[in-house]
N, CA, C, O and the ligand as a Tripos MOL2 file, in Angstrom:
@<TRIPOS>MOLECULE
protein
  257   255    65     0     0
PROTEIN
NO_CHARGES

@<TRIPOS>ATOM
      1 N        -173.5570  -45.7100   38.9650 N.3       1 MET1
      2 CA       -174.0300  -44.3340   38.9670 C.3       1 MET1
      3 C        -173.5310  -43.5840   40.2000 C.2       1 MET1
      4 O        -173.6900  -42.3660   40.2800 O.2       1 MET1
      5 N        -172.9370  -44.2800   41.1520 N.am      2 GLU2
      6 CA       -172.4810  -43.6110   42.3670 C.3       2 GLU2
      7 C        -171.4560  -42.5430   42.0310 C.2       2 GLU2
      8 O        -170.5940  -42.7230   41.1710 O.2       2 GLU2
      9 N        -171.5760  -41.4230   42.7370 N.am      3 GLY3
     10 CA       -170.5840  -40.3770   42.5840 C.3       3 GLY3
     11 C        -170.8700  -39.4180   41.4440 C.2       3 GLY3
     12 O        -170.1960  -38.3980   41.3020 O.2       3 GLY3
     13 N        -171.8650  -39.7410   40.6330 N.am      4 ARG4
     14 CA       -172.2230  -38.8080   39.5640 C.3       4 ARG4
     15 C        -173.2180  -37.7930   40.0950 C.2       4 ARG4
     16 O        -174.0430  -38.1030   40.9540 O.2       4 ARG4
     17 N        -173.1320  -36.6060   39.5860 N.am      5 ASP5
     18 CA       -173.9920  -35.5390   40.0720 C.3       5 ASP5
     19 C        -175.1640  -35.3630   39.1250 C.2       5 ASP5
     20 O        -175.2420  -34.3730   38.3960 O.2       5 ASP5
     21 N        -176.0690  -36.3180   39.1370 N.am      6 TRP6
     22 CA       -177.2470  -36.2430   38.2970 C.3       6 TRP6
     23 C        -178.2390  -35.2600   38.8940 C.2       6 TRP6
     24 O        -178.2340  -35.0360   40.1050 O.2       6 TRP6
     25 N        -179.0740  -34.6800   38.0790 N.am      7 PRO7
     26 CA       -180.0970  -33.7710   38.6180 C.3       7 PRO7
     27 C        -181.0880  -34.5120   39.5010 C.2       7 PRO7
     28 O        -181.4150  -35.6740   39.2580 O.2       7 PRO7
     29 N        -181.5520  -33.8310   40.5100 N.am      8 LYS8
     30 CA       -182.4790  -34.4320   41.4500 C.3       8 LYS8
     31 C        -183.8680  -34.5320   40.8170 C.2       8 LYS8
     32 O        -184.2690  -33.6850   40.0190 O.2       8 LYS8
     33 N        -184.5760  -35.5730   41.1880 N.am      9 CYS9
     34 CA       -185.9280  -35.7420   40.6850 C.3       9 CYS9
     35 C        -186.8190  -34.6240   41.2040 C.2       9 CYS9
     36 O        -186.8310  -34.3190   42.3970 O.2       9 CYS9
     37 N        -187.5570  -34.0250   40.2920 N.am     10 MET10
     38 CA       -188.4230  -32.9120   40.6840 C.3      10 MET10
     39 C        -189.6990  -33.3980   41.3540 C.2      10 MET10
     40 O        -190.3660  -32.6380   42.0560 O.2      10 MET10
     41 N        -190.0370  -34.6570   41.1400 N.am     11 LYS11
     42 CA       -191.3040  -35.1620   41.6630 C.3      11 LYS11
     43 C        -191.1730  -35.6140   43.1110 C.2      11 LYS11
     44 O        -191.9010  -35.1370   43.9810 O.2      11 LYS11
     45 N        -190.2550  -36.5250   43.3690 N.am     12 CYS12
     46 CA       -190.1580  -37.0810   44.7170 C.3      12 CYS12
     47 C        -189.0860  -36.3720   45.5440 C.2      12 CYS12
     48 O        -189.1430  -36.3880   46.7740 O.2      12 CYS12
     49 N        -188.1200  -35.7570   44.8840 N.am     13 GLY13
     50 CA       -187.1190  -34.9810   45.5970 C.3      13 GLY13
     51 C        -186.0560  -35.8200   46.2890 C.2      13 GLY13
     52 O        -185.1670  -35.2640   46.9330 O.2      13 GLY13
     53 N        -186.1230  -37.1470   46.1740 N.am     14 LYS14
     54 CA       -185.1000  -37.9800   46.8140 C.3      14 LYS14
     55 C        -184.3460  -38.8280   45.8010 C.2      14 LYS14
     56 O        -183.1860  -39.1760   46.0210 O.2      14 LYS14
     57 N        -185.0060  -39.1650   44.6790 N.am     15 GLY15
     58 CA       -184.3060  -39.9100   43.6420 C.3      15 GLY15
     59 C        -183.5190  -38.9700   42.7600 C.2      15 GLY15
     60 O        -183.6250  -37.7500   42.8780 O.2      15 GLY15
     61 N        -182.7290  -39.5490   41.8760 N.am     16 GLN16
     62 CA       -181.9980  -38.7740   40.8960 C.3      16 GLN16
     63 C        -182.4590  -39.1680   39.5160 C.2      16 GLN16
     64 O        -182.8660  -40.3060   39.2830 O.2      16 GLN16
     65 N        -182.3910  -38.2130   38.5950 N.am     17 LEU17
     66 CA       -182.7710  -38.5070   37.2200 C.3      17 LEU17
     67 C        -181.5800  -39.0850   36.4830 C.2      17 LEU17
     68 O        -180.5300  -38.4530   36.3680 O.2      17 LEU17
     69 N        -181.7630  -40.2990   35.9870 N.am     18 ILE18
     70 CA       -180.6930  -41.0220   35.3100 C.3      18 ILE18
     71 C        -180.9460  -40.9860   33.8060 C.2      18 ILE18
     72 O        -182.0350  -41.3460   33.3590 O.2      18 ILE18
     73 N        -179.9710  -40.5640   33.0260 N.am     19 PRO19
     74 CA       -180.1730  -40.5030   31.5780 C.3      19 PRO19
     75 C        -180.0800  -41.8770   30.9240 C.2      19 PRO19
     76 O        -179.2620  -42.7140   31.3060 O.2      19 PRO19
     77 N        -180.9310  -42.0850   29.9380 N.am     20 LEU20
     78 CA       -180.8920  -43.3070   29.1460 C.3      20 LEU20
     79 C        -180.5500  -42.9510   27.7050 C.2      20 LEU20
     80 O        -180.9090  -41.8830   27.2100 O.2      20 LEU20
     81 N        -179.8640  -43.8470   27.0580 N.am     21 SER21
     82 CA       -179.5310  -43.6360   25.6570 C.3      21 SER21
     83 C        -180.4380  -44.4820   24.7790 C.2      21 SER21
     84 O        -181.0320  -45.4600   25.2310 O.2      21 SER21
     85 N        -180.5320  -44.0920   23.5340 N.am     22 ASP22
     86 CA       -181.3270  -44.8730   22.5950 C.3      22 ASP22
     87 C        -180.6380  -44.7970   21.2390 C.2      22 ASP22
     88 O        -179.6280  -44.1120   21.0730 O.2      22 ASP22
     89 N        -181.1990  -45.5080   20.2830 N.am     23 TYR23
     90 CA       -180.6360  -45.4860   18.9470 C.3      23 TYR23
     91 C        -181.6800  -44.9870   17.9660 C.2      23 TYR23
     92 O        -182.8380  -45.4000   18.0080 O.2      23 TYR23
     93 N        -181.2640  -44.1090   17.0970 N.am     24 GLY24
     94 CA       -182.1850  -43.5830   16.0970 C.3      24 GLY24
     95 C        -182.3810  -44.5590   14.9580 C.2      24 GLY24
     96 O        -181.7560  -45.6180   14.9030 O.2      24 GLY24
     97 N        -183.2560  -44.1840   14.0570 N.am     25 ARG25
     98 CA       -183.5660  -45.0870   12.9390 C.3      25 ARG25
     99 C        -182.3560  -45.3540   12.0750 C.2      25 ARG25
    100 O        -182.2400  -46.4210   11.4720 O.2      25 ARG25
    101 N        -181.4550  -44.3920   12.0110 N.am     26 ASP26
    102 CA       -180.2680  -44.5830   11.1870 C.3      26 ASP26
    103 C        -179.1540  -45.2800   11.9490 C.2      26 ASP26
    104 O        -178.0460  -45.4330   11.4350 O.2      26 ASP26
    105 N        -179.4470  -45.7070   13.1800 N.am     27 GLY27
    106 CA       -178.4590  -46.4380   13.9480 C.3      27 GLY27
    107 C        -177.5420  -45.5640   14.7710 C.2      27 GLY27
    108 O        -176.7300  -46.0680   15.5460 O.2      27 GLY27
    109 N        -177.6650  -44.2550   14.6100 N.am     28 ALA28
    110 CA       -176.8360  -43.3610   15.4040 C.3      28 ALA28
    111 C        -177.3550  -43.3260   16.8370 C.2      28 ALA28
    112 O        -178.5630  -43.2950   17.0710 O.2      28 ALA28
    113 N        -176.4530  -43.3320   17.7660 N.am     29 SER29
    114 CA       -176.8850  -43.3170   19.1520 C.3      29 SER29
    115 C        -177.3680  -41.9300   19.5440 C.2      29 SER29
    116 O        -176.8180  -40.9120   19.1240 O.2      29 SER29
    117 N        -178.4010  -41.9230   20.3510 N.am     30 ILE30
    118 CA       -178.9630  -40.6820   20.8620 C.3      30 ILE30
    119 C        -178.6990  -40.6550   22.3580 C.2      30 ILE30
    120 O        -179.2410  -41.4640   23.1100 O.2      30 ILE30
    121 N        -177.8790  -39.7360   22.7720 N.am     31 MET31
    122 CA       -177.5780  -39.6380   24.1870 C.3      31 MET31
    123 C        -178.6940  -38.9030   24.9000 C.2      31 MET31
    124 O        -179.2620  -37.9420   24.3810 O.2      31 MET31
    125 N        -178.9900  -39.3650   26.0740 N.am     32 PHE32
    126 CA       -179.9020  -38.6610   26.9630 C.3      32 PHE32
    127 C        -181.2630  -38.4830   26.3220 C.2      32 PHE32
    128 O        -181.8620  -37.4110   26.4020 O.2      32 PHE32
    129 N        -181.7450  -39.5310   25.6900 N.am     33 LYS33
    130 CA       -183.0710  -39.4520   25.0730 C.3      33 LYS33
    131 C        -184.1690  -39.4660   26.1200 C.2      33 LYS33
    132 O        -185.2100  -38.8310   25.9470 O.2      33 LYS33
    133 N        -183.9400  -40.1770   27.1870 N.am     34 ALA34
    134 CA       -184.9440  -40.2700   28.2350 C.3      34 ALA34
    135 C        -184.2660  -40.1670   29.5920 C.2      34 ALA34
    136 O        -183.0930  -40.5060   29.7550 O.2      34 ALA34
    137 N        -185.0330  -39.6930   30.5510 N.am     35 TRP35
    138 CA       -184.5340  -39.6110   31.9160 C.3      35 TRP35
    139 C        -185.5240  -40.3230   32.8310 C.2      35 TRP35
    140 O        -186.7360  -40.1540   32.6960 O.2      35 TRP35
    141 N        -185.0170  -41.1000   33.7370 N.am     36 VAL36
    142 CA       -185.9010  -41.7820   34.6790 C.3      36 VAL36
    143 C        -185.4140  -41.5320   36.0970 C.2      36 VAL36
    144 O        -184.2220  -41.3460   36.3390 O.2      36 VAL36
    145 N        -186.3590  -41.5320   37.0270 N.am     37 CYS37
    146 CA       -186.0170  -41.3680   38.4450 C.3      37 CYS37
    147 C        -185.4130  -42.6670   38.9610 C.2      37 CYS37
    148 O        -185.8750  -43.7620   38.6410 O.2      37 CYS37
    149 N        -184.3750  -42.5170   39.7630 N.am     38 SER38
    150 CA       -183.7080  -43.7070   40.3010 C.3      38 SER38
    151 C        -184.5320  -44.3510   41.4060 C.2      38 SER38
    152 O        -184.2530  -45.4800   41.8090 O.2      38 SER38
    153 N        -185.5370  -43.6500   41.8960 N.am     39 ASP39
    154 CA       -186.4160  -44.1990   42.9270 C.3      39 ASP39
    155 C        -187.5590  -44.9400   42.2420 C.2      39 ASP39
    156 O        -188.4160  -44.3250   41.6070 O.2      39 ASP39
    157 N        -187.5650  -46.2530   42.3750 N.am     40 GLN40
    158 CA       -188.5460  -47.0470   41.6400 C.3      40 GLN40
    159 C        -189.9650  -46.7870   42.1080 C.2      40 GLN40
    160 O        -190.9080  -46.9260   41.3290 O.2      40 GLN40
    161 N        -190.1300  -46.4130   43.3630 N.am     41 GLU41
    162 CA       -191.4750  -46.1100   43.8490 C.3      41 GLU41
    163 C        -192.0120  -44.8380   43.2190 C.2      41 GLU41
    164 O        -193.2240  -44.6600   43.0940 O.2      41 GLU41
    165 N        -191.1200  -43.9680   42.8300 N.am     42 CYS42
    166 CA       -191.5240  -42.7020   42.2230 C.3      42 CYS42
    167 C        -191.8950  -42.9320   40.7630 C.2      42 CYS42
    168 O        -193.0100  -42.6300   40.3390 O.2      42 CYS42
    169 N        -190.9680  -43.4570   40.0160 N.am     43 GLY43
    170 CA       -191.2600  -43.8110   38.6340 C.3      43 GLY43
    171 C        -191.3330  -42.6360   37.6810 C.2      43 GLY43
    172 O        -191.7490  -42.7890   36.5320 O.2      43 GLY43
    173 N        -190.9380  -41.4790   38.1440 N.am     44 TYR44
    174 CA       -190.9840  -40.3050   37.2680 C.3      44 TYR44
    175 C        -190.0560  -40.5130   36.0890 C.2      44 TYR44
    176 O        -188.9450  -41.0230   36.2360 O.2      44 TYR44
    177 N        -190.5220  -40.1160   34.9270 N.am     45 ASN45
    178 CA       -189.6580  -40.2120   33.7610 C.3      45 ASN45
    179 C        -190.0840  -39.2030   32.7250 C.2      45 ASN45
    180 O        -191.2340  -38.7660   32.6940 O.2      45 ASN45
    181 N        -189.1640  -38.8470   31.8960 N.am     46 LEU46
    182 CA       -189.5010  -38.0210   30.7500 C.3      46 LEU46
    183 C        -188.7070  -38.4980   29.5510 C.2      46 LEU46
    184 O        -187.6000  -39.0200   29.6820 O.2      46 LEU46
    185 N        -189.2940  -38.3100   28.3850 N.am     47 ARG47
    186 CA       -188.6770  -38.7460   27.1490 C.3      47 ARG47
    187 C        -188.5920  -37.5620   26.2040 C.2      47 ARG47
    188 O        -189.3870  -36.6250   26.2640 O.2      47 ARG47
    189 N        -187.6170  -37.6370   25.3460 N.am     48 ILE48
    190 CA       -187.4860  -36.6170   24.3180 C.3      48 ILE48
    191 C        -187.6060  -37.3130   22.9660 C.2      48 ILE48
    192 O        -186.7350  -38.0900   22.5730 O.2      48 ILE48
    193 N        -188.6950  -37.0230   22.2650 N.am     49 ASP49
    194 CA       -188.9380  -37.6350   20.9680 C.3      49 ASP49
    195 C        -189.0310  -36.5490   19.9130 C.2      49 ASP49
    196 O        -189.9180  -35.6970   19.9500 O.2      49 ASP49
    197 N        -188.1140  -36.5940   18.9870 N.am     50 ASN50
    198 CA       -188.1200  -35.6310   17.8960 C.3      50 ASN50
    199 C        -188.2190  -34.1980   18.4130 C.2      50 ASN50
    200 O        -188.9310  -33.3610   17.8600 O.2      50 ASN50
    201 N        -187.4960  -33.9510   19.4690 N.am     51 GLY51
    202 CA       -187.4490  -32.6040   20.0100 C.3      51 GLY51
    203 C        -188.5960  -32.2550   20.9210 C.2      51 GLY51
    204 O        -188.6520  -31.1460   21.4540 O.2      51 GLY51
    205 N        -189.5360  -33.2050   21.1140 N.am     52 GLU52
    206 CA       -190.6340  -32.9330   22.0250 C.3      52 GLU52
    207 C        -190.4630  -33.7320   23.3030 C.2      52 GLU52
    208 O        -190.0710  -34.8990   23.2770 O.2      52 GLU52
    209 N        -190.7550  -33.1000   24.3980 N.am     53 ILE53
    210 CA       -190.6210  -33.7480   25.6970 C.3      53 ILE53
    211 C        -191.9750  -34.2750   26.1390 C.2      53 ILE53
    212 O        -192.9680  -33.5470   26.1380 O.2      53 ILE53
    213 N        -192.0050  -35.5330   26.5120 N.am     54 SER54
    214 CA       -193.2420  -36.0870   27.0570 C.3      54 SER54
    215 C        -192.9720  -36.5820   28.4630 C.2      54 SER54
    216 O        -191.9420  -37.2000   28.7320 O.2      54 SER54
    217 N        -193.8970  -36.3090   29.3430 N.am     55 LEU55
    218 CA       -193.6980  -36.5480   30.7660 C.3      55 LEU55
    219 C        -194.5590  -37.6910   31.2730 C.2      55 LEU55
    220 O        -195.6600  -37.9320   30.7790 O.2      55 LEU55
    221 N        -194.0330  -38.3870   32.2670 N.am     56 GLY56
    222 CA       -194.8540  -39.1670   33.1590 C.3      56 GLY56
    223 C        -195.3550  -40.4900   32.6170 C.2      56 GLY56
    224 O        -196.1830  -41.1300   33.2650 O.2      56 GLY56
    225 N        -194.8950  -40.9220   31.4710 N.am     57 ARG57
    226 CA       -195.3130  -42.2460   31.0230 C.3      57 ARG57
    227 C        -194.4610  -43.2950   31.7080 C.2      57 ARG57
    228 O        -193.2460  -43.1450   31.8380 O.2      57 ARG57
    229 N        -195.1080  -44.3430   32.1370 N.am     58 THR58
    230 CA       -194.3690  -45.4040   32.7870 C.3      58 THR58
    231 C        -193.6160  -46.2030   31.7290 C.2      58 THR58
    232 O        -194.1870  -46.6500   30.7340 O.2      58 THR58
    233 N        -192.3340  -46.3650   31.9690 N.am     59 ILE59
    234 CA       -191.5130  -47.0930   31.0150 C.3      59 ILE59
    235 C        -192.0110  -48.5360   30.9170 C.2      59 ILE59
    236 O        -192.2490  -49.1840   31.9370 O.2      59 ILE59
    237 N        -192.1610  -49.0210   29.7260 N.am     60 GLY60
    238 CA       -192.5530  -50.4020   29.5320 C.3      60 GLY60
    239 C        -194.0470  -50.6050   29.4290 C.2      60 GLY60
    240 O        -194.5090  -51.7190   29.1820 O.2      60 GLY60
    241 N        -194.8150  -49.5290   29.6190 N.am     61 GLN61
    242 CA       -196.2560  -49.6600   29.4620 C.3      61 GLN61
    243 C        -196.7200  -48.6210   28.4340 C.2      61 GLN61
    244 O        -196.0860  -47.5820   28.2520 O.2      61 GLN61
    245 N        -197.8080  -48.9180   27.7870 N.am     62 SER62
    246 CA       -198.3640  -47.9540   26.8450 C.3      62 SER62
    247 C        -199.8090  -47.6720   27.2110 C.2      62 SER62
    248 O        -200.5730  -48.5720   27.5590 O.2      62 SER62
    249 N        -200.1520  -46.4240   27.1260 N.am     63 PHE63
    250 CA       -201.5090  -46.0080   27.4310 C.3      63 PHE63
    251 C        -202.1710  -45.5120   26.1570 C.2      63 PHE63
    252 O        -201.5250  -44.9160   25.2960 O.2      63 PHE63
    253 N        -203.4760  -45.7670   26.0500 N.am     64 LYS64
    254 CA       -204.1910  -45.2510   24.8910 C.3      64 LYS64
    255 C        -204.8270  -43.9230   25.2290 C.2      64 LYS64
    256 O        -205.4810  -43.3180   24.3800 O.2      64 LYS64
    257 ZN       -188.5760  -39.3470   41.7090 Zn       65 ZN65
@<TRIPOS>BOND
     1     1     2 1
     2     2     3 1
     3     3     4 2
     4     3     5 am
     5     5     6 1
     6     6     7 1
     7     7     8 2
     8     7     9 am
     9     9    10 1
    10    10    11 1
    11    11    12 2
    12    11    13 am
    13    13    14 1
    14    14    15 1
    15    15    16 2
    16    15    17 am
    17    17    18 1
    18    18    19 1
    19    19    20 2
    20    19    21 am
    21    21    22 1
    22    22    23 1
    23    23    24 2
    24    23    25 am
    25    25    26 1
    26    26    27 1
    27    27    28 2
    28    27    29 am
    29    29    30 1
    30    30    31 1
    31    31    32 2
    32    31    33 am
    33    33    34 1
    34    34    35 1
    35    35    36 2
    36    35    37 am
    37    37    38 1
    38    38    39 1
    39    39    40 2
    40    39    41 am
    41    41    42 1
    42    42    43 1
    43    43    44 2
    44    43    45 am
    45    45    46 1
    46    46    47 1
    47    47    48 2
    48    47    49 am
    49    49    50 1
    50    50    51 1
    51    51    52 2
    52    51    53 am
    53    53    54 1
    54    54    55 1
    55    55    56 2
    56    55    57 am
    57    57    58 1
    58    58    59 1
    59    59    60 2
    60    59    61 am
    61    61    62 1
    62    62    63 1
    63    63    64 2
    64    63    65 am
    65    65    66 1
    66    66    67 1
    67    67    68 2
    68    67    69 am
    69    69    70 1
    70    70    71 1
    71    71    72 2
    72    71    73 am
    73    73    74 1
    74    74    75 1
    75    75    76 2
    76    75    77 am
    77    77    78 1
    78    78    79 1
    79    79    80 2
    80    79    81 am
    81    81    82 1
    82    82    83 1
    83    83    84 2
    84    83    85 am
    85    85    86 1
    86    86    87 1
    87    87    88 2
    88    87    89 am
    89    89    90 1
    90    90    91 1
    91    91    92 2
    92    91    93 am
    93    93    94 1
    94    94    95 1
    95    95    96 2
    96    95    97 am
    97    97    98 1
    98    98    99 1
    99    99   100 2
   100    99   101 am
   101   101   102 1
   102   102   103 1
   103   103   104 2
   104   103   105 am
   105   105   106 1
   106   106   107 1
   107   107   108 2
   108   107   109 am
   109   109   110 1
   110   110   111 1
   111   111   112 2
   112   111   113 am
   113   113   114 1
   114   114   115 1
   115   115   116 2
   116   115   117 am
   117   117   118 1
   118   118   119 1
   119   119   120 2
   120   119   121 am
   121   121   122 1
   122   122   123 1
   123   123   124 2
   124   123   125 am
   125   125   126 1
   126   126   127 1
   127   127   128 2
   128   127   129 am
   129   129   130 1
   130   130   131 1
   131   131   132 2
   132   131   133 am
   133   133   134 1
   134   134   135 1
   135   135   136 2
   136   135   137 am
   137   137   138 1
   138   138   139 1
   139   139   140 2
   140   139   141 am
   141   141   142 1
   142   142   143 1
   143   143   144 2
   144   143   145 am
   145   145   146 1
   146   146   147 1
   147   147   148 2
   148   147   149 am
   149   149   150 1
   150   150   151 1
   151   151   152 2
   152   151   153 am
   153   153   154 1
   154   154   155 1
   155   155   156 2
   156   155   157 am
   157   157   158 1
   158   158   159 1
   159   159   160 2
   160   159   161 am
   161   161   162 1
   162   162   163 1
   163   163   164 2
   164   163   165 am
   165   165   166 1
   166   166   167 1
   167   167   168 2
   168   167   169 am
   169   169   170 1
   170   170   171 1
   171   171   172 2
   172   171   173 am
   173   173   174 1
   174   174   175 1
   175   175   176 2
   176   175   177 am
   177   177   178 1
   178   178   179 1
   179   179   180 2
   180   179   181 am
   181   181   182 1
   182   182   183 1
   183   183   184 2
   184   183   185 am
   185   185   186 1
   186   186   187 1
   187   187   188 2
   188   187   189 am
   189   189   190 1
   190   190   191 1
   191   191   192 2
   192   191   193 am
   193   193   194 1
   194   194   195 1
   195   195   196 2
   196   195   197 am
   197   197   198 1
   198   198   199 1
   199   199   200 2
   200   199   201 am
   201   201   202 1
   202   202   203 1
   203   203   204 2
   204   203   205 am
   205   205   206 1
   206   206   207 1
   207   207   208 2
   208   207   209 am
   209   209   210 1
   210   210   211 1
   211   211   212 2
   212   211   213 am
   213   213   214 1
   214   214   215 1
   215   215   216 2
   216   215   217 am
   217   217   218 1
   218   218   219 1
   219   219   220 2
   220   219   221 am
   221   221   222 1
   222   222   223 1
   223   223   224 2
   224   223   225 am
   225   225   226 1
   226   226   227 1
   227   227   228 2
   228   227   229 am
   229   229   230 1
   230   230   231 1
   231   231   232 2
   232   231   233 am
   233   233   234 1
   234   234   235 1
   235   235   236 2
   236   235   237 am
   237   237   238 1
   238   238   239 1
   239   239   240 2
   240   239   241 am
   241   241   242 1
   242   242   243 1
   243   243   244 2
   244   243   245 am
   245   245   246 1
   246   246   247 1
   247   247   248 2
   248   247   249 am
   249   249   250 1
   250   250   251 1
   251   251   252 2
   252   251   253 am
   253   253   254 1
   254   254   255 1
   255   255   256 2
@<TRIPOS>SUBSTRUCTURE
     1 MET1         2 RESIDUE 1 A MET
     2 GLU2         6 RESIDUE 1 A GLU
     3 GLY3        10 RESIDUE 1 A GLY
     4 ARG4        14 RESIDUE 1 A ARG
     5 ASP5        18 RESIDUE 1 A ASP
     6 TRP6        22 RESIDUE 1 A TRP
     7 PRO7        26 RESIDUE 1 A PRO
     8 LYS8        30 RESIDUE 1 A LYS
     9 CYS9        34 RESIDUE 1 A CYS
    10 MET10       38 RESIDUE 1 A MET
    11 LYS11       42 RESIDUE 1 A LYS
    12 CYS12       46 RESIDUE 1 A CYS
    13 GLY13       50 RESIDUE 1 A GLY
    14 LYS14       54 RESIDUE 1 A LYS
    15 GLY15       58 RESIDUE 1 A GLY
    16 GLN16       62 RESIDUE 1 A GLN
    17 LEU17       66 RESIDUE 1 A LEU
    18 ILE18       70 RESIDUE 1 A ILE
    19 PRO19       74 RESIDUE 1 A PRO
    20 LEU20       78 RESIDUE 1 A LEU
    21 SER21       82 RESIDUE 1 A SER
    22 ASP22       86 RESIDUE 1 A ASP
    23 TYR23       90 RESIDUE 1 A TYR
    24 GLY24       94 RESIDUE 1 A GLY
    25 ARG25       98 RESIDUE 1 A ARG
    26 ASP26      102 RESIDUE 1 A ASP
    27 GLY27      106 RESIDUE 1 A GLY
    28 ALA28      110 RESIDUE 1 A ALA
    29 SER29      114 RESIDUE 1 A SER
    30 ILE30      118 RESIDUE 1 A ILE
    31 MET31      122 RESIDUE 1 A MET
    32 PHE32      126 RESIDUE 1 A PHE
    33 LYS33      130 RESIDUE 1 A LYS
    34 ALA34      134 RESIDUE 1 A ALA
    35 TRP35      138 RESIDUE 1 A TRP
    36 VAL36      142 RESIDUE 1 A VAL
    37 CYS37      146 RESIDUE 1 A CYS
    38 SER38      150 RESIDUE 1 A SER
    39 ASP39      154 RESIDUE 1 A ASP
    40 GLN40      158 RESIDUE 1 A GLN
    41 GLU41      162 RESIDUE 1 A GLU
    42 CYS42      166 RESIDUE 1 A CYS
    43 GLY43      170 RESIDUE 1 A GLY
    44 TYR44      174 RESIDUE 1 A TYR
    45 ASN45      178 RESIDUE 1 A ASN
    46 LEU46      182 RESIDUE 1 A LEU
    47 ARG47      186 RESIDUE 1 A ARG
    48 ILE48      190 RESIDUE 1 A ILE
    49 ASP49      194 RESIDUE 1 A ASP
    50 ASN50      198 RESIDUE 1 A ASN
    51 GLY51      202 RESIDUE 1 A GLY
    52 GLU52      206 RESIDUE 1 A GLU
    53 ILE53      210 RESIDUE 1 A ILE
    54 SER54      214 RESIDUE 1 A SER
    55 LEU55      218 RESIDUE 1 A LEU
    56 GLY56      222 RESIDUE 1 A GLY
    57 ARG57      226 RESIDUE 1 A ARG
    58 THR58      230 RESIDUE 1 A THR
    59 ILE59      234 RESIDUE 1 A ILE
    60 GLY60      238 RESIDUE 1 A GLY
    61 GLN61      242 RESIDUE 1 A GLN
    62 SER62      246 RESIDUE 1 A SER
    63 PHE63      250 RESIDUE 1 A PHE
    64 LYS64      254 RESIDUE 1 A LYS
    65 ZN65       257 GROUP 0 **** ****
């Protein structure tokens, strides 16, 4: 990721938001479906699901 000009994290202001890709149900790749902060202590992330943006869920955990 070095040398790429990713957007700065809005939460901590020191990490960068790194895009993640995913695959849709039909197997087509979805670019930039989620963004996560490169600072692990920050943990800021956002996801885009079916055109809706959801903020602040920790990747790998689920909340009820
Ligand atoms: Zn951050």
